[in-house]
Every structure is written in structure tokens, then in C-alpha cells.
C-alpha positions as a printed NumPy array, in Angstrom:
array([[ -4.886,   6.165,  17.294],
       [ -6.633,   2.828,  17.798],
       [ -9.646,   1.615,  16.32 ],
       [-11.61 ,  -0.494,  18.642],
       [-12.727,  -2.503,  15.903],
       [ -9.3  ,  -3.805,  14.763],
       [ -7.435,  -5.977,  17.129],
       [ -4.705,  -4.89 ,  18.833],
       [ -2.257,  -7.512,  17.576],
       [ -3.246,  -6.426,  14.085],
       [ -2.195,  -3.004,  15.058],
       [  1.069,  -4.06 ,  16.31 ],
       [  1.366,  -4.873,  12.748],
       [  1.692,  -1.644,  11.144],
       [  5.083,  -1.15 ,  10.307],
       [  6.169,  -4.641,   9.073],
       [  5.627,  -6.423,   5.287],
       [  2.706,  -8.621,   5.209],
       [  1.772, -10.905,   2.656],
       [ -1.77 , -11.428,   0.912],
       [ -3.746, -11.73 ,  -1.971],
       [ -5.16 ,  -9.356,  -4.338],
       [ -8.811,  -9.852,  -4.568],
       [ -9.975,  -6.456,  -6.692],
       [ -8.081,  -4.484,  -9.175],
       [ -9.01 ,  -0.935,  -9.813],
       [ -7.916,   2.178, -11.48 ],
       [ -7.716,   3.666,  -7.981],
       [ -5.703,   0.932,  -6.484],
       [ -5.461,  -2.93 ,  -5.576],
       [ -7.485,  -4.225,  -2.866],
       [ -5.465,  -7.186,  -0.916],
       [ -6.97 ,  -9.691,   1.414],
       [ -4.48 , -10.087,   4.099],
       [ -6.188, -12.81 ,   6.075],
       [ -6.79 , -10.122,   8.94 ],
       [ -9.951,  -8.471,  10.007],
       [-10.003,  -5.725,   7.549],
       [ -8.457,  -5.541,   3.936],
       [ -5.346,  -3.701,   2.358],
       [ -5.197,  -1.102,  -0.178],
       [ -2.238,  -0.321,  -2.124],
       [ -3.202,   3.138,  -3.169],
       [ -2.466,   4.183,  -6.927],
       [ -0.232,   6.687,  -6.033],
       [  2.233,   3.51 ,  -5.091],
       [  1.64 ,   1.55 ,  -8.303],
       [  4.219,   1.98 , -11.385],
       [  2.604,   1.728, -14.917],
       [  4.679,  -1.371, -15.338],
       [  3.173,  -2.761, -12.102],
       [  0.585,  -5.654, -13.839],
       [ -1.332,  -6.855, -10.518],
       [ -4.309,  -9.262, -11.231],
       [ -6.854, -10.727,  -8.994],
       [ -5.34 , -14.105,  -7.159],
       [ -1.696, -12.958,  -7.198],
       [  0.351, -12.74 ,  -3.841],
       [  1.283,  -9.552,  -2.885],
       [  4.073,  -8.822,  -0.447],
       [  3.583,  -5.392,   1.242],
       [  4.899,  -3.033,   3.847],
       [  2.008,  -2.529,   5.967],
       [  1.893,   1.508,   6.789],
       [ -0.841,   2.653,   8.332],
       [ -4.728,   1.833,   9.186],
       [ -7.124,   3.938,   7.502],
       [-10.43 ,   4.584,   9.328],
       [-12.188,   6.974,   6.719],
       [-11.591,   3.813,   4.608],
       [-11.533,   1.464,   7.423],
       [ -8.634,  -0.567,   5.495],
       [ -4.915,  -1.451,   6.117],
       [ -2.606,   1.295,   3.78 ],
       [ -0.095,  -0.93 ,   2.119],
       [  2.448,  -0.342,  -0.193],
       [  5.267,  -2.446,  -2.106],
       [  8.746,  -2.607,  -0.111],
       [ 10.822,   0.142,  -0.853],
       [  8.038,   2.093,  -3.206],
       [  7.76 ,   5.728,  -2.279],
       [  4.506,   7.785,  -3.588],
       [  4.631,   8.862,  -6.932],
       [  4.588,  12.595,  -6.134],
       [  7.444,  11.642,  -3.914],
       [  8.929,  10.229,  -7.075],
       [  8.574,  12.874,  -9.41 ],
       [  9.891,  15.546,  -6.61 ],
       [ 13.356,  13.323,  -7.001],
       [ 13.061,  13.171, -10.584],
       [ 12.731,  16.651, -10.878],
       [ 15.907,  17.673,  -8.335],
       [ 17.743,  15.036, -10.423],
       [ 17.035,  17.181, -13.495],
       [ 17.868,  20.443, -12.197],
       [ 21.27 ,  19.066, -10.853],
       [ 21.989,  17.623, -14.236],
       [ 21.366,  21.3  , -15.929]])
């Protein structure tokens, strides 16, 4: 789906790795200034307990989608999968080792 308010050239970046700067850190995620028309969001589902994001950090992320409801690009660290998927894989591994 295309959003007429987001330049087409920016939508073409979906699926690529981009860099930005963390501008806000919350319990629910990290806001990243990508230098684009909209900020990006790393959802808490993609953040590990040992990740320590701070305002001003340079962040390299996979731009996975544009969320029209949040009016933000959805980001995740390269190679990272959502927490639910990581937990499912862990349960599978535990089941195999029993």
C-alpha cells in the first residue's frame, strides 16, 4: 500500500538497511531519525534486554515496512526477529532436547 504523503523514493527503501540516529527511547521502543520525511520505530518486540539504546546513538536498521496508523517506518535490527518468534524457537529447542 502506498501513502501519498510519503515520497515514492522513500517507500522504495523498504526492505533495505538504513542508518539513523536514536532521538527518543521509551519502554515501548526507540524512535529513529532516518533523515526521511517520517521517523522510524524499533518496536520493543525487537529489543533484547541487553540492548542499551540511548538518545544520540547511531543505529543501523532493516526498514521492514511503513505503518500508516503510526505514520512511521517500522524498523528492526538486522538479523533480529520478534520476541514471540524467538520464544517459539526456544520452546522448540527445549522440546527437542527433552
